[in-house]
N, C-alpha and C positions, 0 to 999 in steps of 0.2 A: 320785102324784108327790111326792117328799120335797122340801119347800121349803128353799132355801138362802138365805143362808149358815148355817153351823152354829156352835154352841158345842160344843166337844169335852169331854165329861165323862170324866175319868180315874179318878174315884172314889178307891178305896184300892188301886189297882193296885200290886203289890209290886215290880215292876220294869218296864223298858221293853218287854220281850217281851210282857208281859201287856197292854200298851197298843197292840198292833200295829194294831188297827183305826184308832185315832186317828192313829198314825204314818203309815199308808198314805194317809189323807186329807190330812194335812199335806204329805206329799212329792209326791203326784200331783195333788191339787186344792187347792193352797194358797189359791186365791181363794175357796174354799168355807168356810174356817175363820177366824172372827174372833178366836178365842182359846181358852183352855183353862180348865177349872174343876176343882179337885182337893179331896179331903177330907184332913184331917190324917193324916200318916203315909204319904201316897202316895209310892211309890218311883219314879214315872215323871214326867218333865218334858220336854215337847216343845219347850221354848224359845219357845213362843208367849206372847202377852200373857196374864197371869193376870187373869181377870175374874170379877166377881160376876154372878149372873143379871141383875141390873138393868143393870149396865154393858154386858153383851153385848147385851141387848135394845135399849139406846139406840144401840148400834153397828150394829144392823140384823139381829142373829141371829134366825132364825125357828124353828130346830129344834135341840133339845138331843140330840146323838148320843152314845150310850153307846159310848165308844171302847175298851172293855175286852173282851178275849177270855180269860176265866178258864177254868180246868179245870172242865168240866161245864156251862159256859155259864149260870151262875146269876145272878139279880138279887139282890144283897146287900140285906139289911134295912137296912144302914148307908147305903145310897144313897137310900132311899125319901123322906126329908125333902126332899132336893134335887129329886128327880124330881117329887114332888107340887107343890112350890113353883113349879117351872118351868111346870107345867100351869096353875097358878093365875095365872101372869103372862102367859099367852097363847102359850107355846111349844108346838110339837108335840114328840113324843119319837120317836126312831128307835133301833132296837137290832137287832143281829145275833145275839143270844144264843139258845141253845136254850130257855131259860126265857122264854116269850113275855110281852111287855107286856100283851097282851090277856087273859092268864090271871091277872093280878094285879088282884083286885077293887078295891083302893083306887086303883090307877092308872086303871082303867076308869071308876070313879065320878068321879074328878077330871077326866078328859078329857070326860066327858059334861056335867059341871057347867060347865066353863069353855070348852068348844068346841074342845078340842085334838084332834089326831089321833095315834093310836098306830101307828107303822110298824114291823112285824115283818118284816125283810127276809129272815129265815131260814125263810120259809114258802113252800113250793112253790105256785105259782098255776096250774100247768098239769097236766093229766092225762097224764103222760109214758108213752110206750110201753115195752114190753120190748124190749131191744136185739135187732136181727136180723142184725147183722154185714154187711149189704149195703154194698159198697164205694161211697163217695161221691166225687163230683168235687171238685176243689180240693185244697189241701194243708193239712196240720195239723202243728203243732209242740207238743209237750207237755213241760213242765218237771217233772222228777221229782227227789226229794230224798233225801239220806241221813237226813234227820230232818224234823220239823215246823219251821216258822218259820225256814227257812234262806234264803229269798229267791226262792221259786218265782214268786210273784206279781210281785215287782219285776223279775225276769228277763223275764217275758212282757210286762209293761208297757214296759220299756226297749226291748225288741226291736220292739214295735209302734210306739213313738214314732220309732225309727230308720228303720223301713220307711216310715212315713208321710212322714217328712222326705225320703226318697229318691224318693217318688212310687210306691212299690210298693203292691200291693193287700194289705191286712192288716186283721185285726180282733182285738182283745183279747177273749177269751171268759172272763168272770168265772164262777167256780164257788164262791165263798165270800162271806161277808158284807161283807168289806172291799172286794173287787172290785166287788160290786154297789153299795155306797155310793159308790164312786169313779165308776163308769160309768153307773149308773142302771138296769142290766139284767143278767141272767145267771140261773144256776141255783144255788140254795142246796143244793149237792150232798149235804152230810152230813145234810140234813133230808129227803131223798127216801127213800121206802121201798126197802129193799135190792134187791128184784127189778127195780126200775125205774131204778136209778142209771146203769147203762151206757146205757140207752135215753135218759135225759135228756141225756147227753153227746152222743149221736147227734143228738138234737133240737137241741141248742145249736150244733152244727157241721154244718149241712146241706150239700147240694150247693152248689158255688160255682164261680166261674170257675177254669179250670185253673191260672192263675198267681196265684190268691189264697191267702194264708196265714191260717189261724186260729191265733192264739197262745193256747193253752189254759192257763189258770191251774191249776197243780198244787195238790194237797191232800195232807196227811199224808205218809206214807212207807211203802213196801212193807215196811220193817223195823220199823215202829212197832207194838208190840203192841196199842195202843189204836185206831189209825187206819189200819191197812193196807187195810181194805175199801174205803174211799173212793178210795184210790189205784188199786186194782185196777180199779175201775169206769172211771176215767179212762184207764187204759192200754188197756183193751179197747174201751170206747165211743168213745174218741178216734181210734182207728185211725191213730195218728200216723205221718207220714212221717219225722219227725225227733224225736229226744229230746235235751233239754239236761239234763245232770246238774248238780244244785245241791247245794252243800255249805257248811257253816260250820265252819272248821277249829279253832276254840277250844273246842268243846263237850267237856265232861268225860264226858257221858253223854247218852242220848236225852232229849229234852224231857219232863220229868215222870216219867221212869223211871230213877231213880238206879242200878238194878241192871243196866241194859242199856247196853252200849257202842255208840258210833256206828260204823256200818259204813264201810269204805273206799269210795272212788270206784270202785275196781275191782269190789268186791262189788256195788255198786249197778248198774254197767254189766252185770255178768254175770247179774244176776237180772232187771232191768227189760227188757233187750233181747229175750231169748227170749220173754217174755210179750207184748211188743209185736209181735214177729214173728208171733205166732199170729193177730193181727187184721190185720196188714199185712206181708206177706212182704218188702216193700221198705224197711221202717223202718231207720233208721241213727242211731247216736249221733254227733252232729255237733259238740258243744261242751260246755264245762264252765263253769258260772257259780259263782263263789266269793264268798261274802259276807265281805268283809275288813274290816268296820267296826271290829273290835276289834284290828286290826293297824295298825302304823305304815305309812306309804307305802313305806318301804324294805323292811320285812318282807313287805308285801303283794306287791310286785313280785317279790321273791325266791321267795315261795311259789307264785305263779302260774307263774313260769318253771319251777320244779321240777315242778309238776303237768303242765304242758304237755309237757315233755320226757318225763315218765314215761308219759303217757297217749296222746300222739301226736295230739292234737286241740287246737284253741284253748281256752285257759283264761283267762277274764277276770272282772273284777268289773264287770258292766254298769252298775251304778249309780254306781260310783266313777270308772270309766275309759271308759264308753260301751259300747254293745252292737254296735258296727260289725262286729267280727270274727265275732260269732255270726250276724249277718245275712248276712255274706259266706258263711259256711258253709251257710246255708239256700239262698242264691242259687246255690250250686254244685251243688245236688242236681239 
């Protein structure tokens, strides 16, 4: 169990997208975050209280969470001084990076010396089965995106919160490090051996009541050259009854791939749905979630209206305007 509250470490993140782990915790578990700590030149700012390790410790922080998700998931050498100092001061460390804390000898030595715990949340802890495709009871909704970091997790969390408020049966199913840090459980899908990825999604979303919805956190994109495999595992392992298309309209290119353009929502629908139908012949695309954070309110409303008219299904920003219409679309299935 990772002890809360957290001090969120942003390191030298070049921009806000690189700090998406910390942003997710701030937005969905604000009571867990006492403040932020940054290195010189950091391009991300969560708007939380800037704290030293000592100040956060005095405020009750127990775990320093690495809130950065950089390309390749590496622990930067520039971070080490802060990480080791935190262990010396009695903090635990938590990270969702591919580069594991437990593989860094100096961090392991400091943790052993000072009694700290190293939490690597991107490590599978279950021997997952190979997917068998057997139909499961209950209902499942999967968020799929035109790109990485477009709001798939926020969409599923917002829908789950709306359903809980309505008294509907639902569970947010985390499949990445941020979701696991927010909820305390889930499958670190991109760290699962490839043959077992779809099976781990089946494991995560087992038989349930007929009127229960699993809101499955999406990962990657079927169109992303680097990360399409993890999305494919979710599409087939999730056996979704409903897909929500997720998009961020201001992207000039795919995240981290300047030579690749972002596909249209129509392209996403026309690729994702046939693949989903292979696992569940009743699957439907029921709504569109648009991340409008970089648009003014007026431009956001106009864009959503245009997309909805063009696509013929509800188009909303569930974080900005609420997830009610997306939940209505699920309830209508």
